[in-house]
C-alpha positions, 0 to 999 in steps of 0.5 A, a space after each residue: 539472529 539479526 536482520 537487516 532491513 533496507 527500505 527506500 521511500 521517496 517523499 518529495 512532497 508531504 501534503 496534509 490536511 485533506 481529511 478522509 471520511 471515517 464515520 463511527 463504525 466504518 473502521 476505515 482508519 487503517 485504510 485512510 492512513 495508507 491512502 494518505 501515505 501512498 498519496 505522498 510517495 511521489 513515485 507511487 503517485 506518479 505511477 498511478 496517475 500515468 497508468 492507463 487501467 482498463 475497465 476491469 481493473 476497478 481496484 486501481 481506478 477507484 484509488 486513482 479517482 480518490 487521488 484525483 479528488 484529493 488533488 482537487 481538494 488540496 489545490 482548491 484549498 477547499 478541504 476545511 469547508 467541505 465533507 471529507 473524501 469518502 474512501 468507500 468505493 476503494 474499500 469496496 474494491 479492496 474487499 472484492 479483490 480479497 473476498 475469497 480470503 475474507 479480508 478487508 470486508 466493509 465495516 471491519 477493522 483491519 491492519 494497515 500493513 496487511 492492506 499495504 501488502 495487499 495493494 502491493 500484491 495487486 500492483 505486482 500481479 497487474 504489472 506482470 500480467 497475472 489474472 490471479 493474486 495467487 500467483 503474485 510470487 512470480 518475479 518481475 523483470 524489470 521491477 514493478 513499482 511495488 518492488 521498486 518502492 517497497 522492496 526489502 532485503 532480509 539477511 539472517 545471521 547466525 552467531 555461534 558462541 564457543 566457550 574455550 575457556 576450559 581449553 586455555 586453563 
């Protein structure tokens, strides 16, 4: 069985150097990697910065605030001399969003791929006007930013081998 995976990302800029806080026991390394990555995907960054979220969408608001702080530190080149950015508020909102599933609780190690999927599910649900993450398998038309950036096609192909050597002899 073979699988074909298409992944299209648009990196117009790569900004490094702004550290994110991960004190001993915080276990934010999985999230910090993801924050740095999402920040550097231009269409995702542009979407998040342009979108107007209401006060109930604290998950998106906290990520946007973190991106604004990231921008400020990078533009001022102040990051070598200051404290790292603290992703705590965003981590808390991610934990709140998935509290029923017990995922992304503060101080616990987690997986960055699962966190990316969770963020994409939240974006998709928001984009199509859902109030629950349980319904996030509903299609979006036009495609939401999560599908535009992280959409993949997986093709399964079965290969059947038939031995006909005994027929030919």
